[in-house]
C-alpha positions as CSV (number, residue, x, y, z in Angstrom):
1,X,-77.4,-128.8,84.9
2,X,-80.0,-130.6,87.1
3,X,-78.5,-130.9,90.6
4,X,-79.9,-132.5,93.7
5,X,-78.4,-131.1,96.9
6,X,-79.0,-133.3,100.0
7,X,-78.6,-131.2,103.2
8,X,-79.7,-127.6,103.8
9,X,-77.3,-126.8,106.6
10,X,-74.2,-124.5,106.4
11,X,-72.5,-126.5,103.6
12,X,-75.6,-127.1,101.7
13,X,-76.7,-123.5,101.9
14,X,-73.3,-122.3,100.6
15,X,-73.4,-124.9,97.7
16,X,-76.9,-123.7,96.7
17,X,-75.8,-120.0,96.9
18,X,-73.0,-120.8,94.4
19,X,-75.1,-122.9,92.0
20,X,-78.7,-121.6,92.0
21,X,-78.1,-118.8,89.6
22,X,-76.9,-121.1,86.8
23,X,-78.3,-124.6,87.6
24,X,-81.6,-126.3,88.2
25,X,-81.4,-127.2,91.9
26,X,-83.6,-129.3,94.1
27,X,-82.8,-129.4,97.9
28,X,-83.6,-132.2,100.2
29,X,-83.6,-131.8,104.0
30,X,-85.6,-133.1,107.0
31,X,-85.9,-129.6,108.5
32,X,-88.8,-127.7,106.9
33,X,-87.6,-124.3,108.2
34,X,-84.2,-124.7,106.5
35,X,-85.9,-125.6,103.3
36,X,-88.3,-122.6,103.4
37,X,-85.4,-120.2,104.1
38,X,-83.6,-121.5,101.0
39,X,-86.6,-121.5,98.8
40,X,-87.3,-117.8,99.7
41,X,-83.7,-116.8,99.1
42,X,-83.0,-118.8,95.8
43,X,-84.9,-120.1,92.9
44,X,-84.8,-123.8,93.9
45,X,-87.2,-126.7,94.4
46,X,-87.4,-128.3,97.8
47,X,-88.3,-131.8,99.0
48,X,-88.7,-132.6,102.7
49,X,-87.3,-135.9,103.8
50,X,-84.1,-137.9,104.1
51,X,-81.6,-138.6,101.4
52,X,-81.5,-142.2,102.6
53,X,-85.1,-142.5,101.4
54,X,-85.7,-143.9,97.9
55,X,-89.1,-142.2,97.8
56,X,-87.7,-138.8,98.7
57,X,-84.9,-139.0,96.1
58,X,-87.4,-140.0,93.4
59,X,-89.7,-137.1,94.5
60,X,-86.7,-134.7,94.2
61,X,-86.1,-135.9,90.6
62,X,-83.0,-137.9,91.1
63,X,-83.8,-140.1,88.1
64,X,-83.2,-137.1,85.8
65,X,-80.4,-135.5,87.8
66,X,-76.9,-135.1,86.4
67,X,-75.3,-134.5,89.8
68,X,-76.1,-135.4,93.4
69,X,-74.3,-133.5,96.2
70,X,-74.7,-135.2,99.6
71,X,-73.6,-132.6,102.1
72,X,-75.3,-133.3,105.5
73,X,-73.3,-133.3,108.7
74,X,-73.6,-137.1,109.0
75,X,-71.1,-139.1,106.9
76,X,-73.1,-142.4,106.8
77,X,-76.2,-140.6,105.6
78,X,-74.2,-139.0,102.8
79,X,-72.7,-142.3,101.7
80,X,-76.0,-144.1,101.7
81,X,-77.5,-141.2,99.7
82,X,-74.8,-141.6,97.1
83,X,-75.3,-145.3,96.9
84,X,-79.0,-144.9,96.4
85,X,-78.5,-142.2,93.8
86,X,-76.2,-144.6,91.9
87,X,-79.0,-147.2,91.7
88,X,-81.7,-144.7,90.8
89,X,-79.9,-142.6,88.2
90,X,-76.8,-142.0,86.1
91,X,-75.9,-138.9,88.1
92,X,-72.4,-138.2,89.3
93,X,-72.1,-138.2,93.1
94,X,-70.2,-136.0,95.5
95,X,-70.1,-136.8,99.2
96,X,-69.1,-134.7,102.1
97,X,-67.3,-136.4,105.0
98,X,-66.8,-134.5,108.2
99,X,-63.5,-136.2,109.2
100,X,-60.7,-137.9,107.3
101,X,-61.7,-141.5,108.1
102,X,-63.2,-142.3,104.7
103,X,-60.7,-140.3,102.7
104,X,-58.1,-143.1,102.3
105,X,-60.8,-145.6,101.4
106,X,-62.1,-143.3,98.7
107,X,-58.6,-142.6,97.4
108,X,-58.0,-146.4,97.2
109,X,-61.2,-146.8,95.1
110,X,-63.1,-148.7,97.8
111,X,-66.0,-146.2,97.8
112,X,-68.1,-145.9,94.7
113,X,-68.5,-142.1,94.6
114,X,-67.0,-139.6,92.1
115,X,-65.6,-137.3,94.7
116,X,-65.4,-137.4,98.5
117,X,-64.7,-134.1,100.2
118,X,-63.4,-134.2,103.8
119,X,-64.3,-131.0,105.7
120,X,-61.4,-131.7,108.2
121,X,-58.9,-132.1,105.3
122,X,-60.1,-129.0,103.4
123,X,-60.0,-126.9,106.6
124,X,-56.4,-128.2,107.4
125,X,-55.4,-127.4,103.8
126,X,-56.7,-123.9,104.1
127,X,-54.7,-123.3,107.2
128,X,-51.5,-124.6,105.4
129,X,-52.1,-122.3,102.5
130,X,-52.3,-119.2,104.8
131,X,-49.1,-120.3,106.6
132,X,-47.3,-120.5,103.2
133,X,-48.1,-116.8,102.6
134,X,-48.7,-115.2,106.1
135,X,-50.2,-111.8,106.2
136,X,-52.8,-112.6,103.5
137,X,-56.4,-112.9,104.5
138,X,-57.1,-115.4,101.7
139,X,-54.7,-117.8,99.9
140,X,-55.4,-120.3,97.1
141,X,-53.1,-122.2,94.8
142,X,-53.8,-122.7,91.1
143,X,-52.0,-124.3,88.2
144,X,-50.3,-127.0,90.3
145,X,-49.1,-124.4,92.8
146,X,-47.6,-122.1,90.2
147,X,-50.2,-119.4,90.7
148,X,-51.1,-118.0,94.1
149,X,-54.4,-116.0,94.6
150,X,-54.1,-113.9,97.7
151,X,-56.2,-111.3,99.3
152,X,-54.4,-108.7,101.4
153,X,-55.6,-105.7,103.5
154,X,-53.9,-102.4,103.1
155,X,-53.9,-101.5,106.7
156,X,-54.7,-97.9,107.8
157,X,-52.5,-98.1,110.9
158,X,-49.4,-99.3,109.0
159,X,-49.8,-98.7,105.3
160,X,-47.1,-100.2,103.1
161,X,-44.8,-97.9,101.1
162,X,-46.8,-98.4,97.9
163,X,-50.0,-97.0,99.4
164,X,-50.9,-93.7,97.7
165,X,-49.0,-94.5,94.5
166,X,-50.3,-95.4,91.1
167,X,-49.9,-99.1,90.4
168,X,-47.5,-98.3,87.5
169,X,-45.2,-96.4,89.8
170,X,-45.6,-98.5,93.0
171,X,-42.6,-100.9,92.4
172,X,-44.7,-104.0,93.2
173,X,-43.2,-107.5,93.1
174,X,-42.6,-108.9,89.6
175,X,-44.5,-112.0,88.5
176,X,-47.7,-110.6,90.0
177,X,-50.8,-108.8,88.9
178,X,-53.5,-106.9,90.9
179,X,-56.9,-108.2,89.6
180,X,-59.3,-106.5,92.0
181,X,-59.5,-103.7,94.5
182,X,-62.5,-103.7,96.9
183,X,-63.0,-100.2,98.3
184,X,-66.0,-99.2,100.4
185,X,-67.7,-102.4,99.3
186,X,-67.3,-101.7,95.6
187,X,-65.2,-103.8,93.2
188,X,-62.7,-101.9,91.1
189,X,-61.0,-103.4,88.1
190,X,-57.7,-101.6,88.5
191,X,-55.8,-100.0,85.6
192,X,-52.2,-98.9,85.8
193,X,-53.4,-95.5,86.9
194,X,-55.2,-96.9,90.0
195,X,-54.0,-95.8,93.4
196,X,-54.1,-98.3,96.3
197,X,-55.3,-96.7,99.5
198,X,-55.4,-97.6,103.2
199,X,-58.5,-99.6,103.9
200,X,-58.5,-101.3,100.5
201,X,-58.8,-105.1,100.1
202,X,-56.6,-106.1,97.2
203,X,-56.7,-109.4,95.3
204,X,-53.5,-110.4,93.6
205,X,-52.4,-113.3,91.5
206,X,-48.7,-114.1,91.7
207,X,-45.9,-116.7,91.8
208,X,-45.2,-118.1,95.2
209,X,-42.1,-116.0,95.6
210,X,-44.0,-112.9,94.5
211,X,-46.9,-113.7,96.9
212,X,-44.5,-113.9,99.8
213,X,-42.9,-110.6,98.7
214,X,-46.4,-109.0,98.8
215,X,-46.9,-110.5,102.3
216,X,-43.6,-108.9,103.4
217,X,-44.5,-105.6,101.9
218,X,-47.9,-105.5,103.5
219,X,-47.2,-107.0,106.9
220,X,-43.5,-107.8,107.2
221,X,-44.4,-111.5,107.7
222,X,-42.2,-114.4,106.8
223,X,-43.3,-118.0,106.1
224,X,-44.1,-119.9,109.2
225,X,-42.4,-123.1,110.4
226,X,-43.5,-123.3,114.0
227,X,-47.2,-123.5,114.9
228,X,-49.0,-123.5,118.3
229,X,-52.3,-125.3,117.7
230,X,-55.2,-125.1,120.2
231,X,-57.6,-128.0,120.2
232,X,-57.1,-131.7,119.6
233,X,-60.6,-132.6,118.4
234,X,-61.3,-133.9,114.9
235,X,-60.4,-130.7,113.2
236,X,-57.4,-129.9,115.4
237,X,-55.9,-133.4,114.9
238,X,-56.5,-133.2,111.1
239,X,-54.8,-129.8,111.0
240,X,-51.9,-131.1,113.1
241,X,-51.5,-134.1,110.8
242,X,-51.4,-132.0,107.6
243,X,-48.9,-129.5,109.2
244,X,-46.6,-132.3,110.3
245,X,-46.8,-133.9,106.8
246,X,-45.6,-130.5,105.4
247,X,-42.6,-130.4,107.7
248,X,-43.9,-127.8,110.2
249,X,-43.2,-128.0,113.9
250,X,-46.4,-128.4,115.9
251,X,-47.2,-127.7,119.6
252,X,-50.7,-129.0,120.3
253,X,-52.6,-127.7,123.4
254,X,-55.7,-129.6,124.6
255,X,-57.6,-129.2,127.9
256,X,-59.2,-132.6,127.8
257,X,-56.8,-135.3,129.2
258,X,-58.2,-138.2,127.1
259,X,-58.0,-136.2,123.9
260,X,-54.5,-135.0,124.7
261,X,-53.4,-138.6,125.3
262,X,-55.0,-139.8,122.1
263,X,-53.4,-137.0,120.1
264,X,-50.0,-137.8,121.5
265,X,-50.4,-141.4,120.5
266,X,-51.6,-140.6,117.0
267,X,-49.3,-137.8,116.0
268,X,-45.7,-138.6,115.8
269,X,-43.6,-135.5,115.9
270,X,-46.1,-133.2,117.7
271,X,-45.5,-131.9,121.2
272,X,-48.8,-132.3,123.0
273,X,-49.6,-130.4,126.1
274,X,-52.5,-131.1,128.5
275,X,-53.4,-127.5,129.3
276,X,-56.2,-125.0,128.8
277,X,-54.1,-122.6,126.7
278,X,-55.8,-119.8,128.7
279,X,-53.2,-119.6,131.5
280,X,-50.7,-116.8,131.0
281,X,-48.1,-118.6,133.1
282,X,-48.3,-121.6,130.7
283,X,-48.0,-119.4,127.7
284,X,-44.9,-117.7,129.2
285,X,-43.3,-120.9,130.4
286,X,-43.7,-122.6,127.0
287,X,-42.8,-119.5,125.0
288,X,-45.9,-119.7,122.9
289,X,-45.5,-116.1,121.9
290,X,-42.4,-117.1,120.0
291,X,-44.4,-119.4,117.6
292,X,-44.7,-118.2,114.0
293,X,-48.4,-118.6,114.2
294,X,-51.2,-119.8,116.5
295,X,-54.2,-121.7,115.2
296,X,-57.4,-122.0,117.2
297,X,-59.6,-125.1,116.4
298,X,-61.3,-126.0,119.7
299,X,-64.8,-125.9,118.2
300,X,-65.8,-123.3,120.7
301,X,-65.9,-119.8,119.2
302,X,-65.9,-117.8,122.5
303,X,-63.1,-119.9,123.8
304,X,-61.1,-119.5,120.6
305,X,-61.7,-115.7,120.7
306,X,-60.3,-115.4,124.2
307,X,-57.4,-117.7,123.5
308,X,-56.5,-115.8,120.3
309,X,-56.6,-112.4,121.9
310,X,-54.5,-113.7,124.8
311,X,-51.9,-115.3,122.4
312,X,-51.7,-111.9,120.6
313,X,-51.0,-110.2,123.9
314,X,-48.2,-112.7,124.5
315,X,-46.5,-111.9,121.2
316,X,-47.9,-114.2,118.6
317,X,-47.8,-112.3,115.3
318,X,-50.2,-114.4,113.2
319,X,-53.5,-115.8,114.6
320,X,-55.9,-118.1,112.6
321,X,-59.2,-119.3,113.9
322,X,-61.4,-122.1,112.5
323,X,-65.0,-120.9,112.9
324,X,-67.8,-122.9,114.4
325,X,-70.4,-120.2,113.4
326,X,-69.5,-118.3,110.2
327,X,-71.4,-115.2,111.5
328,X,-68.7,-114.8,114.2
329,X,-66.1,-113.9,111.6
330,X,-66.6,-110.1,112.0
331,X,-66.3,-110.4,115.8
332,X,-62.9,-112.2,115.4
333,X,-61.7,-109.6,112.9
334,X,-62.8,-106.7,115.1
335,X,-60.8,-108.3,118.0
336,X,-57.7,-108.3,115.8
337,X,-57.6,-112.0,114.8
338,X,-55.7,-112.1,111.5
339,X,-57.5,-114.9,109.6
340,X,-60.8,-116.7,110.0
341,X,-61.4,-120.0,108.2
342,X,-64.9,-121.2,107.5
343,X,-65.0,-125.1,107.2
344,X,-68.3,-124.9,105.4
345,X,-67.0,-122.6,102.8
346,X,-64.0,-124.7,102.2
347,X,-66.1,-127.8,101.8
348,X,-68.8,-126.2,99.6
349,X,-66.1,-124.7,97.3
350,X,-64.7,-128.2,96.5
351,X,-68.1,-129.8,96.1
352,X,-69.3,-127.1,93.7
353,X,-66.4,-127.7,91.4
354,X,-68.2,-130.6,89.8
355,X,-70.8,-128.3,88.2
356,X,-68.4,-126.3,86.1
357,X,-67.5,-126.6,82.4
358,X,-65.1,-129.5,81.7
359,X,-62.6,-126.9,80.5
360,X,-62.5,-125.5,84.0
361,X,-59.6,-127.1,85.8
362,X,-60.3,-125.5,89.2
363,X,-62.4,-123.0,91.1
364,X,-62.3,-121.1,94.4
365,X,-64.6,-118.8,96.3
366,X,-63.4,-115.8,98.2
367,X,-64.5,-112.5,99.8
368,X,-67.5,-114.2,101.6
369,X,-68.4,-115.8,98.3
370,X,-68.5,-112.5,96.6
371,X,-65.9,-113.6,94.0
372,X,-65.1,-116.8,92.2
373,X,-61.7,-117.7,90.7
374,X,-61.7,-120.0,87.7
375,X,-58.8,-121.8,85.9
376,X,-60.1,-122.6,82.4
377,X,-58.9,-123.1,78.9
378,X,-59.6,-120.7,76.0
379,X,-61.4,-122.3,73.1
380,X,-60.1,-121.9,69.5
381,X,-63.4,-120.3,68.6
382,X,-63.7,-118.0,71.6
383,X,-64.5,-114.4,70.5
384,X,-61.9,-113.2,73.0
385,X,-59.1,-115.3,71.5
386,X,-56.4,-113.0,70.0
387,X,-57.8,-110.1,71.9
388,X,-56.3,-108.2,75.0
389,X,-56.8,-109.8,78.4
390,X,-58.6,-106.7,79.7
391,X,-61.3,-107.0,77.0
392,X,-63.0,-109.8,78.9
393,X,-66.0,-108.1,80.5
394,X,-66.8,-108.4,84.2
395,X,-63.6,-110.3,85.0
396,X,-59.9,-109.9,85.8
397,X,-57.4,-112.2,84.2
398,X,-54.5,-112.5,86.6
399,X,-52.4,-115.4,85.1
400,X,-51.9,-117.3,81.9
401,X,-50.4,-120.8,81.6
402,X,-49.0,-121.1,78.0
403,X,-46.7,-123.8,76.7
404,X,-45.9,-124.9,80.3
405,X,-44.9,-121.4,81.4
406,X,-46.8,-119.1,83.7
407,X,-47.3,-115.5,82.7
408,X,-48.7,-112.6,84.7
409,X,-50.0,-110.4,81.9
410,X,-50.4,-106.7,81.3
411,X,-53.8,-105.5,80.2
412,X,-52.9,-105.4,76.5
413,X,-51.3,-108.8,76.4
414,X,-53.0,-111.2,74.0
415,X,-55.2,-114.2,74.9
416,X,-54.5,-117.2,72.7
417,X,-56.4,-120.4,71.9
418,X,-55.3,-123.2,74.3
419,X,-54.2,-120.7,77.0
420,X,-55.2,-121.7,80.5
421,X,-56.3,-118.5,82.2
422,X,-56.8,-117.9,85.9
423,X,-59.6,-115.4,86.1
424,X,-61.6,-113.7,88.9
425,X,-65.2,-112.7,88.5
426,X,-68.5,-112.5,90.4
427,X,-70.6,-115.6,90.8
428,X,-73.4,-114.5,88.5
429,X,-70.9,-113.9,85.8
430,X,-69.4,-117.4,85.8
431,X,-71.7,-118.9,83.1
432,X,-71.0,-116.0,80.8
433,X,-67.3,-116.3,81.4
434,X,-67.3,-120.0,80.6
435,X,-69.4,-119.3,77.5
436,X,-67.2,-116.4,76.3
437,X,-63.9,-118.3,76.7
C-alpha cells in the first residue's frame, strides 16, 4: 500500500516503524533532522515541507497514495492536510487530534475524514483497560470485549504459586491461553511442557473473568472503582471524563487554581482538589492511600515520578503514569511505578489499523512495539484451515471466535474457514500471517 505520513514526531515515528516493512511510505515534515533520522532507520521516502502545502503533498506522491495519515501535534494542520488530500487524491484519510474537541464532530459526520483518532481519548481508554484488569502491565480488548490480551510480569520478589510448574500442571485459570513468554529478551512460544519462571513476562489471552483471575494470581489485585487522578490538563480531564462515564469514583488533584476550577465546572461527579499532590499531610488527610489506583497525568515526567513514588509510600497499590517522554518508561519502572502509558503508541496503534487487510477486524501493539496482535478471519482457501492452531509459523493463536462463541484453544485444536482468530506475532511477520490465513 502507498502511504503518506504527515508528521515525523513521536506518533509519526511509531506509525512508520509499524508500516515501513510492508508498505511504501513517504514521510512529510518541516524538520529536516527528523526526516533524516527516519530515512536512516527505515526504507522510506521523505519530503520536507508542510502537509498544508499543495505542492508538498504532490511532491510526496499524494495523487497516487491509498492512505494519508496526518499525525502532527497540531489538530488544525492535520485537518487541513486531510482536506487537501481529499481534493488531490482518492486516498483514505486518518487524522490525529490531540484532544477530544473534534471527536464528537467527526462521530456526527461533520468532518470529512475516514477516521479521527483522539490522543486524549485513546490514552484515557488505555487507563480504563488497565483498571479493568489491575496487575497487568498491558491490557487490550478484542472481539467486542470477549477476549482480553494481557501482559503480566512474574515477579521475583513474590512469585505466584504456579511459578516453577509446567503449564499443563499449573492449575491456571480456565478460558485462557498463554501465547508468549518473554525471557531474557527472547520470545518463547510455550508448549504444555513450558515452565514459567520468576522474571518472565507472560502474554495471555483470556475471558474477562479469567484475566482478572490471572491478575489475582500474579498480584492479588482486584478491579478498581476509586481513582486518585493527578493533573487536570487536557489529558487528565479526558481521563477523568472517561472514568466517570464508566462509573468509577474520581478524585482529581490539580495545583493550578484556574485549571482546578475549570475541571470542577466541567466534570460532574468528580471531587476536585486544588492541591499539589506532593504534600504528605494532604495525602494523609484525604486518605489518598486508600484509593484503588492513582493515575499521574500532569504532563511533567519528573513531577509525576515523585508524586507516584510518594503515593506508593502512602499505601496506593496500583500506580499508572501517562508519559510525556517515552524514554522515561524504564525510569518509572525502576522506581516501582506499576504501569506506564505512552500516548503516542496508543494513537499510532489506532492509526495504523487502516493499513491492514480488510479481514483484519482489529490490531494492537505491545511490548514496546515488539509484538502485534491481530483479529482476523480465516479464508476458506487458507492452507492452515483444518490444521492445528500451533501449525501457524511465527505466531501464537490465543482465541477463536466461532459461531458467536469464544474458544481458547489447545495447540491441537483445529482452525476452520470463517473462524475469527486473535493471534500474536512480531511486526515483520504480519504480512505473512495475513497472507497465510
